[in-house]
Every structure is written in structure tokens, then in C-alpha cells.
N, C-alpha and C positions, 0 to 999 in steps of 0.2 A: 630545503624549506626554511623560510625565515622564522624568527622566534614568535611572530604573531600569526603564522599560518594556522588555519583553524582545523584542528584534528582532535577528535575525542579519544580518550583512552578507555572508555567504558567497554567492558567485554562480557556483560551479562546477556548471553545470546537468547535466553528463554524468558525474558521479561515481557511485559505487555508492550505491544507495538501499535502505534496509532496508524490506521489505514483509512484512506478515503472511504467514506460511508457508502459511496456508489459501489464499491467493491463487495461489501457484505450484503447489500440489498439486491445485488444482481449476480451473486457468486455462482449460482447453478447454471445460468445460461450464457454468461458473458463470454466464456472461452470455448463454447461448443465448436466453433470453426477450427480449433486446434486439433480436433479429432482425438486420437489416442494420446496426444501430448497435452491435453487440456489441463490435467492435474499439475503437470510440470510448469505450465504457464502460470497457474495460480500460485504455486510455490515460489516462483521467481518474483512475482509481484510482491508477495509478503516479504520476501528476503530484501528486495529493493527498498521497501519502506523502512525496514529495520536498519539497513545500512545508512540510509539518508538521515536517520535520527541519531545515529551513534558516531557519525563522522561528517561534519559539515563540509569538509574539504571535498566530499563526494559530489557536491554541487558545483564546485569551482573548476569547471573544465571537464576533461575526460576522466571518468572514474575507473580505476582498475577493478576488474571483476575476476575474482579467483574461484574457478569452478570447484576446487578442492574444499574451500571454506564453505561454499554453498552446499556441497554434498554433505559435509559434516553437520552444518547447522540445520538443514532441512531433512536429513535422514535419507539421502539417496546414495546409491552406489555409483562410483565413477564409471564403472562398466556400463551401467544403464545410460548415463549421460553421453557416453562416447559411442554407443551403438547407433548404426545408421538409421535414419528416419525412414519410415515406409512411404512417406509422402512429402519429400522436400519441397518447400515453398519456392525456393530459388529456381528450381526446375520449372515450376509453373509460371514464374514471372519472366525468366530469361529464355525459356525454350529448351527442349530436350538436347538439341545439338550443342548449344552454347554450354549447357550444364555438363554435358559429357566431356567437353574440352577442359572445363574447370576441374573435373574429377581427375583427368589425366595429369593435370599440373599439380594436383594435391591442394587446390584452392577452393574446392566446392564446400559449401556450408551444408553438409548433409548429415551430421550427427543430430541426435535428438535435441541436445542443448543448443547447438548452432542454429538449427531449424527454427526453434522457438524465438531465439533472440533476433534472427533475421525477420521473422514474421512480425515481431513487435515494432520494427521500424517501418513496416509497410501497412499494417492493419491496426485500427484503433479498437479499444475496448468498446463493445456495443452495449448500451444501457437501455433499459426499458422500465417505465414506471406506470402504474395504474392506480386509479382512484375514482372517487365519485364527487360530483359537484353538489352544491346545496339543493339544486332542483331535481336531483336524482339521476341525472345523466352521467354515464361513465366517461372517463377520460384516460387516454393512453399517450404517454410521451416517449419519444425515441431520441436518444442522445448518444454521444460518443466521447471517448477520452483517449488522448494520445499518451503513449508510454515512453518510447525511445526516439530521440532525434537521430541518433547515429550509433553504430556499433563498429569499432575498429578491431579487426582480427589480425594478429601478428603471428606468423608461422616461422619456425626455425626448420629449414630443410633437414637438419640432422635429427630433429624430433618432430616429425610431421603431425603426430597425434596430440602434441602438447602445445595448444594455442594460448596466446595471451590475449585477453579481451579488454577493450576500453569502451565505456558506455557514456553517452550524453543523454540526460533525461529531458523530456519536455517539461516546461515550467508548470503546465496544468496538471501534470501527474502528481506533484507534491504540494500544490497550492492549497489544498483543503485539509492537510493533516493536523492543523492547529485549531480549526474552527468547525469543520464538518467531517467528523471522524468516528470510527469505531475502534475499540481496543481488542486486539487479538493476541492470544498466546501462541508464539511460534512453536514451542515444544508440544503444546496440545494439538495444534494443527498437524504437525509432523506425525505424531502417534495416531491421530484419528484418521489420517490419510491411509495408513496401513489397515485400518479397520473399516475403511470406506464409509466413515461417518463425518468426514471433514466438512462437506457441504451442509449437512444438517447442523453442525456446530456453528458455521457462519450464519446460517439462517436464524438460529437462536440468538446469536449475538445481535443481529439486526433487530429482531423482535424485542429483545431486552432494551435496546436503545430507544425504541418507540415508547416502551413503558416508562423509562427514565424521563424522557422528554415530556410525556403527558402525566407523569407522577401517578401511574397506575400500579397498584399492587396485584391486580387481577385483570387478565385480558384473555378473551377467547381468540383462537385462531382456527384454521380449517384442517381437518384430518388429511385431506389430499395434499395440501401445501407442505406439510411435514413429510409425508410419504415421498413426494416428489424430490424434496431436498435430500432425503435419505436414500434415494434411488431404490425404492421398494415398490413393486408393482405386481402383486399376485392377484389372482382372480377372487380369492376369498378375503373379505375385509378383516376377519378375525386373525388370519395369518399375517396380514399387513400390520395389524396392531401389535402382535407379538414381536415381530421383527423390529418394529419401530421402538418398542419398549426396551429391547436388547441394546439398541444403539444409544438410546437415551441414557441407559445405565452406564455404558462405556464412557460417554461424554461427561457424565457427572463425576466419574472417577478420575478422569484425565484433566479436564478443564477446570482447575480449582478456582479460577477467578470468576467463572460464570455463576451469577446469582439466581438466574431464573430457573424455576422448576416446572415440570410439565405433569399435570394430572389429567385424568379423563373423567368426564361426567356424561350423563345421559343427554341425548339430544332432546329438544323440546317435545318432539312427537315420537321419540324412540324408546325402545326397551333396553338397549344395550349402551354401554359407556364408550362412545366413539367421538365425543366432543372434547378436543384438547383445550385445556385451560392453563394459561401461563400464570405463575405465581412468583412474586418477589416479596420477601418479608421486610427487607431493609432497602429503602430507596436512596440512601445516602451514597453519593458517588465519590470517586477519587477527585480531590480538589488539587489539580496540578496546573491551575490557570497561570500562575507566575512562570512556571517552566514552559508552558505552551506559548506564553506571551513572548518570551525571549527567543524561542524558536521561530515564531511568526515574525518578530522584529528582524531577525537575521534574514529570513526569506524576503521580506520587504526590501531590505537594504541590498540584498543580492539582485533582486529583480530590477531595482533602480540602477545598479551598476551596469547590468546588461543593457538597459535602455540607453544610458548616457554614454557608454563606452563600447559600442559594438565592435569597433576595430581591434580592441584588446581581446575581447571574448572570442571573436572569430579567428584571430590571428595566432592564438597560442593553444597548445594542447592542455595547458593548465595555467590558470591566472590567479592562483591562490595568493601569491606574494603581492601582485598588483592590487587585488581586492583588499588585502589586509592593510597595505599602505594607504589606500584610499579611505578605508573604513575608519582608521584611527587618526585621520587628518581632520581636525574639527573645523577647519576653515574651508575645506573643499566641499562644495554642494551643501553648505550649512543648512539652508532652508529646506532642501529636499529631505535631508536626514531627519529633521524635526517632523516633517510630514509623515515619514515612515513610522515614527514612534506613535503618533496619534492614530494612524490607520491600524497598526497592529493592536493597539490598546482597545480600540473600538471593536475589533473582531473577537478578541478574547474575553473582554470584560463587559462589552456592550455599553461602554461609557465613552462619550465624546469629549476629548480634551482640547483646550486651546493650544496652539503650537508653542506658546510661551508659558504653559503651565509649569509649576515647580518640578513636577516629575520629568518633564521633557528637559528642563534646564539641568537637572541632576544628571540625566543621561548624557547630555552634551559635555558636561564637566568631566564625566568618567571617560569619555572618548579621549579627552586631552590629558587627564591627570592619572587615570587608574586603569590602564589597559588590562592588567592581569585580572582585576576584579570583574571587569566587563566580559572578558574572554571566558572566564570561569562560568558566568551566568549563561553565556551562549551555549556552553558545552555541558551544562549540568544534566 
């Protein structure tokens, strides 16, 4: 790898990770079609977002995926990941006979981990939104989001159970992480997964985002909404509430960055306290706009490179060196690079700059004169 190849040395696995807000707002239902591997799919998505923010080279071609690092970071046993899936999707796609032949050759993607990765290349994340119009009518929107373009599986006949994985992500998967995102603690998610409170945690993250956006210190939500996210469904409402309170206490202990608290009040016409009320004392958020700006600028430049030089992108397993050489050549696609800066600035600061604004000029000078300083900003 050349001296300008873009790789981060950051190793804080349990810091806050920015994830597409579509993930937290749809966390409970998005991966239902993964069946018993639903939680594994959610964990992989969070891990992918984490890796994409700690190593920019993971965008530049085929990303090496280490199952051992995933298992360690997200709290899975390697045995669980290697256990055969009860419903391999490859069998459904290619047919039972063809799948059996692949198994005989040792080439079938039939472990739990392989099955989820394979499905992610075939199936999009399904998203659903609901709301009300000003005239009182309800509206529902259905959308989808692609995750993986390609997965490369490399098997050594001498070690058939130890596969090497290479991933290529869809651009739309990471395009929102600097402008339309939620912040999730990987360590909290991992611990709450074991307590079956992870979906409730993601729902609270989403509701907290709404309160930040609207600058609300108090907001009501529905009892059933929280119970659904917590996967609590007893016949007695009081038992549902008691179980919900238990999970909320666990979340409060584990998710230290979550500011929202849940209290219960009486319904307007009720005698008992079953109305959940969300409370935030301090609405001040983390101001990391500069960090997000440079991340978004890198993404814009990367997408531009893909658009202008598809023959390089499609022709190599990794194009990190090609991208770096292009990035730090001030004369190559000069006007396009200026446009990338103004686009990223508008997304992160909501300010429109002229392409010859002094901030854009400074950036173009750094491309030519101060690679190390610019590279450090991209990887901060």
C-alpha cells in the first residue's frame, strides 16, 4: 500500500458509531425475513458501519472481513457463526440439487454467517414509515436499502472451515452516515443483545433523535410501541409494564450515552400509569460537524472517482493506490473536486458555498501542498 493509501489506526471498538437513521427507525421489522438469524444480520450491519468509519480503505475495492474480529467486537462465539443454518438461502435460490452438489464440494454457503452475508447480496433492507398529513389522513411509505454488492468467499482445501471473506458495499448503504444518522454504542448493543433489550435500545435511540431534531425535552410515545420493540407480549398490561421497566433499567445501566429517560404517567382517561413519557434534561448534542464534513467529503470524492473511472473500479480487487494518486493530484478533475467540497459542506453545515470560496481554495491548496494534514483530517 502506498504512503497515501487511506487507512485509519483508530481501535476504539466501543465508541459511538454513526448508522443510517433508517436502521434505527426500522430496527424491529427490517430483518424479520432473516428468521432466527435476524439478530446476527443487525449485528453485522452495525459492525459494517463501524468499520467503514474507522478505515476508509474499506470503501476502496474489496474489504477484507475477519469473522474473528467481528465475533470479538460484537460478542459472538465463533462456534455459533460456523454452525449450519437451518434455512440456507442459497439452497432456496439455486435449488436443492445444485446446493447439495455445492455441499459435496465444500463450496456451499451454509453456515449462519455465510447465509446472512449471501442473503445481504440478494435481498435489500425493507423500510417502512408511517405518519399523518396536515388534513388528518394517514400515510405509509415503503422503501428499501441495498447493503452488499458482492461477497467473495475464498476457501483453503486444507482448512475448509476457515474461509476468507471479501465484501463490496453498495454506495447507498453508507451515503447517509454523515447527514442522516443515529449514534449507536456497539458495546451497549452487544450487551443488550444478550438481555434481549437491543431492539428497545435502538427504538429509544430513534425517539431520542426525534426529540433532538424538534428540541423537545418531553415527548409522549405509546405503550404498545415500546412493548413491541422490547418483544414483550403478555395478556396482562401490568406484567407487560413490569417487564418493560426491567429492560429499561438494564438499558440505563449499559447505554451510557443515551440521554433519554422513560417515565410513566396516567392516561387522560385512565386510573393507572401506562402512558410512557420520554424526558431529556440537556438537549445539547455532540458537535462533530467538522469530523463528519471530512468524512462526507471523502465519500463525495470516492463516489466521483467511481463515476469517472469505472474501468479502474471494476478492474481491480482494490484501487486504494489509484484513488490516492488521483485524490492528491490537484490538476486532475480540478472543478469536480471543488464541487465535491461544496456539496459536502452543504450536507453537513447547511451552508451553500461558491466553488471558489476561500475554504474551497484552502482545500485545493492542501491537496497540492499538505497531504499529511489533509489525510489526518480524513482519518480523524
